[in-house]
N, C-alpha and C positions, 0 to 999 in steps of 0.2 A: 741442613738447610739449604738458604739457595747458593750460598756459596760452594759448598760442595758438590750440588747438580749441575750448576752451569757456569762456573766461574773456574779459571786455574787455565783451562783454554781458552781460545779464543774460533769458538765455533759460530761459523753462520747460520743465518735462519735456518737457512735450506736444510744444512745439518740437524739441526734440532726438530726441526718440522719430520724430518727422515726419521729420527727416533721417536717421536709422538708416533708414526704412523707404521713402525715396525713394533711398538709395543702395542698397541691395537691388534695388528694383525697376530700378534702371539695370543693376546689373552682369547680373543675372538676365535682360534681353533684348539682353546685344550679342549678335552675331551675326557680327559683324568683328572680326577678329584686331587688326587694328591700334587699333580702337577701346578695345577694352580693354587694349593696351601703353599709350594715353592715358590711362585711367582710373586705371591701377595706378602710372602713374609719378609722379614727384618724391613719391614713400611718403605721399602724402596718404591714402592709404587706409591705412597702416599707423600712421598717426599719430593718425587715428579710431578704430582698435581698440583702440591703446593707452593713447589717451587715457580713454577708460570707468575704466582703473585707477590707483587702488587703490577698491575698490569702496566703501570707508568717506569718502569725499570727501562719497557722496552721502545724504539723508535717505532712510530705506525708501519715503515717498511716492513717491518720485523714482524710485527703485529699480524700485517695481514698476509704475511709466509707463515706464519707459523700457528698462529688460532685456528683455523680451520682444521687442520691436524690434530691440534691439541684438542679443539670439541669431540672431534672423532673419536678418539683415545677416551675420553670421558664417557662418552656415549656408549661405546663397549663397555667399559667398567660400571657402569650403570644397571647396563643390560643384566650384566655377570651376575649381580645384586638382588635384582628383579629375580631372577629366574633359583638364585640360590640365595636366600636372605639369612641363611647359616653363615656366610660369608662377612656377614656385618663385621665381627671382631676385626677381620683383620685389615676395614678402613678405617677404624678410629686408633687414635694417640692419646694414650693417657700423658696429662702432664697435671702434676700435682693434683688436687682435686679435680680438676674437670677433664671431662671426653671430649676431644675434638674429634670432627667428621668430614676431615677435606675434600670428600669427595662431593657432599650438599655445599659445605661454605665456598668452596674453591668454586665451581658452578654456579652457588648462587651470584657471588663476585663477579665473573665473567658475564654473565648475564645481564646483571644490572650497570656492567662498565659504559661509559661513555660511547668508546670504541664498537662495542658488541650492538650497541642500537643503531650504528652506520652499517651493520653487517649483517640481514634480515636471518641469513643462514647461523650466524651463530647466535645470534638473539633469540630465534625462535627455539632451537635446537635446546638451548641451556635453559631457556622457561620452560619447557615440555618436560625434560628432565627431571628438574626442580616437581615436578607435579608428580611424577611417575614413582618417586622415591617418597612422595610423602603419602603415594597410597598405596606401598607397601605395608601389607597389613602383620608386620613383625614387630611384638612386644618391645624389645630393647633399642628397633630404631624409632618407634613412634615414642616411646621414652625419651630418647634425647630432642626427638622434635618438638616436644612439648615442655623441655626445659629450653627451647632453643630462642627468648627471647630475641634475641636481637637481631638473629635472620629473619625471625615472625618479620618484625618491626621492619625489615630491609625491604623482604620481599612487597609485604601491604604497600610502603611508602613508594615504590617501585611500579607498582600496579595502576596505584591512583597517579603518580606522574605520566606513566602514559597517558593514561586518558582524559589529563587535562592538557596535554601538550596536542590529544586530536583533537579537543573542543579548541583552543586555540587557531588550527589549523582553519577549521573550519568559518570560523569567524573570521580570517586573515580572506578565504576566497569565497564567503557570503556576501563581504560588505565592498564597499568600491561601485563603479562601474555597471551598466549590466551584463550579467555573466553570459561568456563565450562558450563555443566547444571545449575550448582546453579546457577553463576551469570549470564546464559542467563534469567533465569526464573526470576532473582531480577531486571534485567535490563525492561524485559516486565513489571514487577509490579509498579515499579517508571514510566515507557510511559504513565501506566494507571492511576496512581496517576495526572501525569500532566494534563492528559486529565479532570480528576475531578476539579480540579483547575482551566483551565481553563474555565470550564462552573460556576462554582462559579464567576468569573470575569465577563461572560456574566450575571449573575445573578445582580449582583454588576451594572455593567451599564446597564443595561435594570429600575434601580431605576429613578423615575422623579427628578432626583438630580444633576442639570447642575453642581454646585461648585465640588461634589465629582466626576464625571466624569472628569472633567478635572484634578481636584487632582491625582486621578490615574493614567489618562494619563503623567502626569509629575514623580511621584513614579515607573512608568515603566520604563520610559526612563532613568531617575536617576541612578534607582539602579539595574533595570536587564538589560536592553540594553546595556548599559556603559558597564557592563561584558561581556556581549555575544560579544560585538563588537572587543574590546580590546584581547579575546579569539581566536579568529576569524584571527591574524595576523600570519605571516610567523614562523616556526621553528627554533629556533636557530641552531637547527641540520638539515638542509633542507634534507639530504638524507635519516631520519629517518621518513621524512613524507612520502614518500611514501611506503603505507602500500596497501599491495593486497599479492602478489604469491614470491615475492622477496624479503619482508624485513627482519627483525630480530624476533625473539621470542616475544620480548616485544613491546608494543605501548608505545610510551613515554607520558608523561603527555601533552605535548604541543596539539599533535595531537587527544590526546582524549578529548581536550577541544574545540578543534575548532571543531571537530567531532559531541560532543555531542550541543557543541552550533547551529549547523545549525538544526541539530533534533529539537532543542526545539523552534527555530525560525520559524522552516517549523511549527510544530505542533499551534505555537500562529497564524499561517499566514491562519492554515486550520480551525481553531475552533473560532478564539474572530469573533465576529458577530458584533463589534463597530466600525463601518466603520469610524469614526474620529482616534480611537486609530487606524486601521489597516492603514489608510495613513501616521499618523506621523511615523508608523515602516517603512513604504517604503521610505519615505522622509527622515529619520536617518542615512538610511542604503545606499542607492544609490543615493541619488540625491551631486552632483558633490560639491558641497558648505556647505554640512552639517557635516564636520569632524570635525571645532574647537569649536562642542558642548562639544566631549568628551576628549579635550586639553585645551580650555581656561577657562572654569568654574569651578572653584573652590570650593568646598565645605566650608563651617565659620560657625562655632556655633553660630552666632548671624546675621542671615540672617534673613532678615525684610521678610512680607509678600510678597510684590513685589517680591523679589529675590526665593521663593518658587517655581514660575512659569517661571523660566530663560529658560530649556530648549525647554517649550511648545512657550514661546514668542520668543525666536530662531527659531522654525523649521518654525511659521508662518513667519516671515520676510526673510525665505530661500524660500518658498513656493512666496512670491510677490513679490522678486526680488528685496529685501532690503538692503540684505547683501552686504558689500564691500570687503570682505575677502578672498581670491584667493587661500588658502590652499586646497592643494586636500583632497577630502573625503578615507580618508586611506584601510577605510574598504571594499570600492567600489573596488579598486584597486586590494588588496587580495582575495575577490570573483573571480572578474574577473580570477585571475592566477589561482581558484581552478577548474574553468570554463574550464579553458585550459588545464586541467591536472595537472598544474606545482606542486602538491602537491600528485599526484598519484590519483588512481581511485575509492579509498573509499571516498576521502574527495570530490571528482567531483559528485561520486553519490549524495552526499548530498547536495551539491552547486545545482545540476539540481533540486533534488527533492522541494528545497525552490523557487528558482525562476518560476519551475511551478506552486505552489500552488500559488506566487503573482500574477501571469497570471491570474489565475481563482476569486483572491478574491477582487483585487484592481480593480477601475472604471478606464477607459478607459485613461478618463481627467491624472490622476495620473501616469500611464504608462507612457505615453506620456512625460510628466514632466521629470521624471525619466530616459527617453531616451530607457525606455525598448521596445520600440516598435515605429518606427519613426515616423515622423510627415510629411516627404515629401519621398522622394529619398533618404536620407542620409543612409549608412549602420551604425548601431548602432553596438554599443561595446559588446552586447550578441550575436548578429551574427559573429562578427569575433571570439571570443572565442568559442562559440561552432563549429566551422568550423574548426577552428585551431584542436581542439581535435578528431574530426572526422576523419583530415586528416593523424592523425598520423599512425601509422603502428602497428594496432591490433593483435598482432603475437600470443599471449600467451592465452591459456584458464585457464581460471580460471572461479569460480561463478561471483568475483566481476567484470568481462571483462564484461561480459554478462549483469549483471545488470545496469554496465556503458551506455554500447551501449544503451539498451533496453530506459534506461531514458532519453538519448541524442536524439532519435529517436522520444519520446511520445514528449517532450518538443518542438520539430520542428512544429510536427503536432499541439500543444495546441498555437505554436505562431505564426503560420500561420494562424489558425482560430482568435485570437486576431485582428492580421494586416487587414484580411479580412472584420470583421464584423464591421470595421471603417472608412470603405471607403465611398466614395460619387463618387468615379470614377472608377467605376468596370475596364475600360479597361486597366486603369493607373497601378491599384494595381495588378491587375493578371502580366503584365510584370513584376512590381518591383520585386512582389515575385518569379517570374520562375527564374530572374537574381540575386536573393539573393546567397551571397556566404554559405549561412547556406542550402540551397538547392540544390548548386552544390555540396557542401562536402556531402551530402547525397548520391547523385547520384555517387559519387567518391567513398565512402564507398562500395556501394554497385558492383559496376564494382572492386572493389579492393579484398571482398571476393566470387563474380566470379570466377577470374584469380585463387586464392587461391584452391576455393575446385576443377576446373578444374583439375588444377597441381598434386591436390590431388590422380589421379588415377596413375600417373606415380612412386608413390612412393612403394616402396619393403615394401610387410606387408601391405599395404593398399588396393591395385588395387583390390585383390580379395574380398576385403570387402565394395569395394566403392562403389556398387549399392545397397547394405544393408545399408549402414550408412545414407545413401540421403534418402533412402524409409524411415527410421526408427524416421529419422527427421520430416519429411515430415510426419507421421502418427502423430509425438508426437506434432507436432504444427497444424495443419489440422484436425481439429474434430468434429463430427457431435452435431449441436446447434440447439435451437430453436428461432427464432427469437421472439422478443417482442415489442408491441407499447404500452406505457402505461401500464407496468406490462400484456399487456392480450398476452398470446401466437397467432403470425401470421402468418400462413402457415405451411407446413411442417418442416421436420428436412433436415439441410443442412449442406456440406462441409465447413468450415471456420476456420480463422485462427482471433480468438477474442485479438485482439491487446490491446483491452481496459484492459485486465489481465496482460499486460508483461508493464513494464514503471511504469512511475512515481506512475500514479494514484493507483498502486499497492502497492507502499510503503511510500506513504505520511502517511499513521497508522502501518505500520510494525516497528516491530523492528529490521528489517534485515540488518538496515544500520550502527546501533551499534553493534551487535549480531557476531563477528568473531570469527567463532570456526576453519576454515581452514587456516591456512598460511604455506608456502615454499612447496608447492606440486608442485611437479615432471610430468609432463605430458608425453604422450607417441604421438607416430604419429598417433592412431585412436582416442582419443580423442582431438587430434587438430583440425582433419578434422570432425568431430561432432562440433566442434566449429565452424569451417570456415561455412559448411555447413547451421548450424542453422540461421547465422549471413547473408547468401547470403539470402536465404528465407525471415528471418525478413528483411530486408533493400530491397529486390523486394516489400513485403507486404507492406511497408511503401510509397515506390514510387506511388505503385499504389491507396494506399488509398488521398496520398496527391493529385493526377492527378485527380482521381474521384474529390475531393472536389475541388480543383479550376477550375476543366470544369462546374460545378455547378456551382460557382459564377460565369465565364464571360458569363452564360445563362441567370441570374438572373440580376433582376433591384435592385438599390442599396438599395431601403425601405425593399428588401426580403435579403437581403444579409445577415442581422441581426439577423436574426430567420437559418438559415444555421449552420449545425454542420457536424465537419466530421464524415462518418462511420468506424468506428474503427473495421468491418468486414469485411476482406478480402477471400471473399469468393474463393475455390480452381477453377483451369480453365484448362489449360494443365496440371496441375498434374493430375487432376483423371484421365485424357485418358493415364499419364507416368505409374503410379504405381497401380499394383493391389491391396496394401494394402489399397488403399480409394474405389476401385471398391466397388457395391454389389457384393460379390462372387454369383455361384451358389446353393441354399439351397440343403442342401440334403435332399432327399424323391421329388424333382420334377424327373422330365424324360427329358433325356438329346438326341438329335439327334447324334449317332457316325458317320455318315457319313462324310469323307473327314477329318477323324483323324484317328491316327493310334490305333491301338486296337489290344490285346495281351491277350487270356483267360488263367488264371491261376486257379488254383486247393486248394479248400478249405481242410485246413488241420482236419484230422478227429478227431482229441483231441481236441474238443473243448470245451472251459471250461462251468462251469452254467454259465446262466445268473444271473446278480446280480442286487440287486434294487436298482434304479437310484432315484433322485430327479428330475421330470419333473418340474419343476419350472423354470429351466435355460434350455437355447436351448444349451449350449453346452451337458448337460445332457440327452436331448429328443434325438438329433443326436446321441450320444453313443445307448441309447436305442432301436431309429430306425434300424438303422446298427445291433444289435443284433438281432430284430426281422427281419430284411429280412433274415438272414441266417436261424436262428432257424428253422422259419413257411412256408420254399419254401425246397422243396425236393432238388431242383436242387443242385448244389455243386460247378457249376463253375460260377467262377467271370471273368470281362474283365477290364482290366487296359486300360484306354483310355487318349492318351497323346494329350495334346493342347497346342497350343503357349505360353498360360501364365499357365493353372492349367494342375494336375495330377489327373485324375478322377479315381475311384474305383467303376464300375458300374455293376447291378444286373438285366441281363438280360432282354425284357420282351417277347420275345418267344427264346425260346432255337435254332429252326432251322433258324431265322435270328436274328443276331445280332445288327440290326439297330437301334435301340432304347433301352434304358433301364433307370431306376432307379439310382439315382447317392446316394451312401452310403457311401462316401467319397470326399471330396475334398481338394485337399493340393497345393498352388500358388509356381509355381517352383522355386519362389524366397526364399522359406522356405525350398528347399530342399537341404541339406548340401552334401551329397556325396551318392554316389550307387557302393555296390559291392556283386561279386557272387559269389553263393559257393556250385557247382553243378549245379543241378536245381533250386536254390533259389536263390533267388534277396532278399538282404538287402539295404533298403533308410533310411539312416538319416534323418529326417527331423525335424524341428520347427514346435511341433503340439500337439495337447493336445492329448491323449491317444486316439481313437476310436475302440469299442469294442474288438476283435482279431486283428485288422487290425494294430493298430498302441500303440506298448506299449513302455513306455518309451523313444520315438520318434525314435522309430525304427520298421519301416514297412517291414515285412517280407512276402514274394509271393514265392510261389511254382508254375512253368511252368513245360510242359510236358517233356522238353529236355532243358540241359545246355545248348546250342545252343541257342535258345529261351530266357533262363533268360538273357544271353551276349548280346542276340539282343538291349532286351528291357533296358538293363544298358545304351549302344552307344545310344539308343535315347534319353534316358534321359541326359545325359551330351551333346549330341549336343543340344537339346533344349534349355539345361540353355544356353550354350554356345550362340546360336543365340539371348536370350531372354534376357541376360546380355548386349552383345555388341550393340542390338538395345538401350536397354534402358541406355547407358554409351552415343550413341550418341546425344539422347533426351536430356539428363540433359547436356550437353556441350552445345548445340544448344542452351535452354534454359538460361541457366546460362553466353554465352557468348553474346546474341543480346540483346541490353538495348532496353526496350520497346518504344516507342513514347510516352513519358512523359509531354510534351508540352501542355498544354492544350489550345484550342482552343480560339480565342479572341471572342468576342460577333460582331455578323455581326454590322457595320455602318447603 
């Protein structure tokens, strides 16, 4: 054993490491099976592998030198076994009535040791080797693994301990003062590590070992889920649980623990692929009779093998309806409190993202068992909780408020989708969904933000900017996108609001729920108006998406409804005709008919700067170059200002004798005109526009007319056109936000 391998001669750690390295090279270089049999005979390799244990016999400096080489040797041996499973007898040692498998056992002990966990290479390599060996489909190896209960328990315990320690680190990073960049980066790193751990769980669950799968599920329930369940309870100081814009500068530990628990549960629901474990997770969290699991089962050092699966058995009884205990599920109660917004918007976001992911991951039968989607016409607790949150008066502007409302609406869409795809009676389901308090609250929230947006036009300091605010939010939400079908572009680019990029789907794999950089924010009326307008546009788009989906459901046969998916792309409709920012404005270089428009000739200043080189790869630079060329290459020095109901053009006449047509050299939307002022025969117009040749520099358009009176007339026309345009836009905006669309889906024909 250990004495004959490493003792008798004082070998330095470097010599031992070289021995491991040499053996690794010998085994890796063998191509002849007889030579491999010779190397593995007499149990010399097995003694070498087992002689490294226990690791406590070595000092830390010695381990730092020896362990990487030792792991490389074990890796080489495992690869040989994976390529030639018939070598398995050479890797076993018979002792009395038991067969030992040192390659597996030593690798497991090394990977789960405290030293290995401080060395990422050793730890990751050992765990990957363990999984690789368990995937070898060689009956003698599988038989040994099925009988290795101690090794299975050690592996399951280690994987659960890793996840629990990851959660503890997240709690420490989340709690406390405002998260700075260093802690923010650390949180993202911990979440990435959590994803890797869940992928390792998937690899273990995919092994053809039923006993290990059940044992790992039990350990996850005992060691991980029970801790997360208890962390999601209410804070002892409830007022500190409202984490958002009005809380203190320090996040309490209880709030940090609850939020981190929600995130860990969400990641597990999103990335764990073993369906039995996911169903256990759902039942343990949301079944009304699951609460006694965490309160009545006490740990005992002398538990029998039968007691080792107490949690799994209890959940099985819950699902079968065999339990008679009527203790309420406290997690379920606390979760729905968070979903109603009782613990603030930060906790609400975490809760919504968790239930959203469970809707996507759990099967329909489990969702009905948990009461998340209805079996009939009854109203679920989920509907009541979300509708209560949406009915609250959300009047404060913050990033967390936007996240909370966007996540709430995406949850509504996913819930409607889950209910619709599990129907056999299309007519009854559409009626049931239309009367759902959840959809009613979405309409109510839409009308609420419609009203607040329209009232903002009456606020001093906002009324002058109201149209600009609305247009900026519309242009921010509705962008040109290219639709794809199975990853292939389909059709031209369209203006649309991609709701799939706003809400739960965006935050399932994001650290944003835990990273809180801004708190105690003070807002002003302008920012508050932007918030109201954005949410009005968002809820309007959600209603349109839901109406379209339910209309498609109502017109489909039940067997085809399961294949329907909500279209989360809301195409711009009335918005396109209201705002010039969404229109395709006239291109510089094209001709325009000036008849029916107000035209005013002005003169080009004789002191024209030298032409400068431009990058013609960009459209803006090409426009500038074209404007310069139009002036430098033509002898005429007179240009024309053309006032349109929406645009202000600067045109180069095609015929000096008749200015009926001209070439556009500059086009500025009237909404981008800030102000205009005269200085003698000069007119200065302040605009939000890029520089264009000599016409616009630093946001100033300077035009020289033949007389001061002409400059004054042009200024008056510009002011009047702006007032008319803004008045018309305000009227259309208020009409758009005041008239609720017919969002009730059509019933299918009898």
